[in-house]
Every structure is written in structure tokens, then in C-alpha cells.
N, C-alpha and C positions, 0 to 999 in steps of 0.2 A: 260884241256878239254873244255875251255870256248867257243871256236869257234863252236864246235859241238853242244853243248846244246843251245847256243844262236841262231844258225841258225835254229835248229829244232823248237824253240819257234816262231821265226819270220814266218817260213813257215806255221806252224800250224795255227797261227792267220790270216795270209794272205789268206790261203786257205779257212778257215771258213768264212771269210768276202767277199769272191769272189762275191757272188750274190748281196751284197748290194753296192759293189764298182763300178759296171758297169754302164756306162752312155749311151751307144749306144743301138740300137734296138736288139730284141731277135732273136734267130735262131730257126726255127721250127723243125729241125731234132731231132730225139729221141736218137741218139747215140747208134744204135742197137748192134754193135759188141763190147761187153765188156767181160772181163774175171775176174778171181779172185773172184769167189763166186756169180757172178751175172748171174741168169738164163736167157737164151735167149728166153724163152717162157713166156707168161703172166701167172700169178698165177690163178689157177682154181677158178672160181666163184668170182674173185676179183671185177668184174664190179658191182655186187650187193652189196658188202661189202664196197667198196671204200668210205671213209668218206668225200671226198673233192668235192662232186657233186656241181656244180655251182660256184666253186672257180677258179680263174685264176691261172696260174703257179706262178705268183708273190705273190699272196696271200698265196699259199701253202708254198712257200719258206719262207715267213715272219713267218708263223706259225712254220715251222721247226726250224728256227733260234731261235725263242723265247723259244720253248721247249728245244732245245739243250743247250742254255746258261742258262736255268733254272735248269738243272740237277745238282745234288750235286756231281756226280762222273761219269766218263766214261773212256773208253780205246781208245787210238789213235794208229793206226797201219798203216804203209805205207812207201813208198819211196818218198822222197822229195829232191829238189835241194838245194845245199849249194852255194849261189851266190858268196861268197868270194873265194872259191876254185874251183868252177865250177864242183864239184863232187856231189855225191848223198848220202844223209843220209837215213839210214834205222832205223826206230824207232818203238818200241812196248812198250808203256807206259800207265799204268793206273794212273789216278790222280783225285784229288777231290778239293773241295773248302776250305778245311782245310789246304791245302798245303802239303798233303801226296802224295807220288808217288812211283811207283815201276815198273821197266821194264828194257829195254836194248836199246842201241844205237850202230850203226855201221857206218863207213865212207867208201864209195866205196867198200863195201864188205870186207874190210880189218880188220878182228878181231871184237871184241865185248867188249862193256863196260856195265856192269850191274849197275843199279842205284836204290837206295832206299833213300827216305827222309821221316823221321818220327820225329815229334816234331821239335827240333832245331838242329838235326844232319843229315848230308848227308853221306851215305855210298856208295862207288863205288868200283868196282872190274874190272880190265882190264886184257885181255889176252895178250900174247906176241905179236901177230900180230897187235893188236890195238896200243900198246905202240910203237912199231917200226914204224908203219905208221905215228903216231903223232909226232915222234921224228926226222923226216927228217930235215936235215940241222945241226943236232947235230953231234958231233964226235962219232966214234964207241965206244970209252971207256965210254963216257957219256951215250949213249943209252944202252949199256950193263949193266951199273950200275943201271939205272932206271928199266930195265927189271928184273934184279936179285932181286931188292928190292920190286917191286910192282906186277909183273905178277902173276895172279892167287890168289892174296891175297885181302881180304877186307880192305878198308881204311875208315877212318872217318874224318870228318871235321865239324866245326861249320857252321850251315846254316846261321848264322848272320854275318859271316866274309865277308870282302870286296870281296874276290875272289870267294865267293860262291853265291853271289846275283843273278847271271844269272841263275844258276841251281835252286835256290829257286823260282825264278819267273816262270821258266818252269814247276815246279811241282805244281803251283797254277792254278787251272782251270779257275778262274775268270780272271787271267792275260792272259792266253793262248787264251781265247775266248773273251777278252775284246773288246767291241764295235761291236761284230759280229751281234747284233740284232738292230743296228742303221740303219736308212735309209729304203729304200724299194727296192724291186726287180722287174725286168721286165722279169722274167723267163717264158718260154713256157712249158706247161705240155705236156707229151708224154704218152707212153704206160705204162702198169703196168708190173711188173716183180717180182722177188724175189732176195734178197741179203742174202746169207748164210741162206736160209730158211725163211727169214722174208719177207712178202708181202710188196711191195714198188711201188711207182710211180716215173717215171723218169722225171726230169726237165732239161731243157737246157737253157743256156744264153750265149750270145756272146758279146764281147766288142772289136770291130775291128777284129783283127786276133786271139784274145784270146777267147777260148771256154771252157765252164765249163759244165759238166754233173753231176747232183746231184740226189741221190737216197734218198727218204723220206719214212719212215715207214707209212703204211696205216692201221695198226692195233695198238691199244694202243696209246701212245703218238706219235705225228708226229716227231719223232727224225730224225736227219740226220743219214744215214747209211753209205754213201760213197760219196766222191767228187772226180771226175776225172778232172784234169786241163790240157788242151791242150795249155795253154799259152806258148808262146815262151820264156818268161822270167822265168816262174814258173811252168814248167810241173811236173806232179806228181800225186799221188793218196793218199788219206787218208781215212781209214775206221774208223767208230765210232761204238763202241759196249759196252757191259757191263754197260749200264746205271744204275745208282743208286746202283751198287754193291760195297761192301766194297773194298777198295784198300788194297792189301796184302803187306802193308808196315810194316815189322817187322825187328827189329835189327838182323843182321846175327849172326849165332852161330860161335864159334871158335875164334881164334886169329884175332884181328883187329888192323891194324896199325893206330896210331893217327898222321895224317899229320900236325896238328897244333903244336904238340909237336916236330915233326921232323923239322918244319920250312920250 
């Protein structure tokens, strides 16, 4: 499962640093038509409460990146591209700076892989559709054997093993968002709105043909709530939530296959 987890890691980091990596001028449009929990109307009374009075869009973006990278835990959810396969990864993972994580991954909507990392152990469970999709190119007998052995069963492997390093990195929040708060942004501030009920301000930035729309919380810490990328190379959306909440990373119950013992 190396390709899937590594691609998700790269996209998460690249999307989170989108605002600091742009070199060209900003775009003043506010990206009005958005879906997936973003309200089309301004939050009532938000003009009076908005804490960013007098700040430019770039200054707001810098504060958001600092707050987000300073969080001890959060949840990432969205659809992001896998450059290697040209497909789409769907991820929903909670992770923290202690390297704990719990969530799920999917590739092109084909099946699901559940992931838990706690301490020095990684637990994963794959459904049949995911295993068959990831076994393309293998013989039918080999694929059937893998499915019969693994489908629907929890597996475990050492997080310190050579083949597990990519997953371990993906589960570490410092690694995923590493470097996101470096540099400065030239984002333009737009309207206020809500994201899943949380008051937010919309920021936009453009680098050539690549366009990014960012939603930043206007109440409490100025956390990133969502990033939409209209980049030709990295289109996709990531939602950020559950800041500072404990990651539900617990050892699964029942029988667990030890992949290190199976070799």
C-alpha cells in the first residue's frame, strides 16, 4: 500500500503549503460557488465579529498557517490526486504530532483501507475491492490468495520496519505539514461565509493558471478549515477539522494477522 499512503502524504503537504509557494500576483475573485459544507451566504453578524480587521489576505493566510501547524492534532478529509497513477485518493484521517493516526484511504473509489498507528505498531484492514484494485497485474491465483488471506482482517506490522516508514511519516502531523508556515502569502481576502457551521473568511491566491481558495476560521484560533485547489497539476480539496481532539488510535479487537511474522 506504499503508493497510496505516500501520495496522500505528498498531496496533503503540497496543498497545505499552496499559499506560501505562489510567486505571481493574487486573484481578487472570491470563489463564490462552492459545495461540501460551505455556505453560500455570509455568516450573520460576522462583519462585527471578524477578528482580521485591517489585515491583508496574505497576513490572514500567514496567521492561519501558523495556527494550523501549531496544532497538536487535526483531521484531514478530502479527495486528492495521485500523480503516479493519475487517479484520485480519498482520505479521512485523524493524526497528531506524536505520530498516532486513525482513518481510512481509498483509491479511485475502489474499496477501502482502514489505518491505525499507535505506538510502534501499524494496523491496517483492507476490503476485497481495495485488494483487487491494488493487485492489478498479478495473476488471478495470486490475487485470490491475497484476498482470501487479508480481506476484512486486521493486520499489524512494526512502524519502524523499512516498508512501513512512509506510513509512519504520513501519520506524523509535523511531517505532513512540514514547512507549511515558511515564507509569506499574497492571498486576497474575500467574503465571509461558514464551513460546516464555523464562521470563516475566504481567501484566494493565483499562481499562473493555478488557483487556490482557502477558508480560515474567524472565531477562536484562525485555523485552516478547507483548501480548494484548482491547479491543473494538483486539483482537489482538503478539509481540516477536529483540531486538538484526541486521535482515536486504539489497537483493534479480535484476531490480528502479524505481517512481520508472515514475511
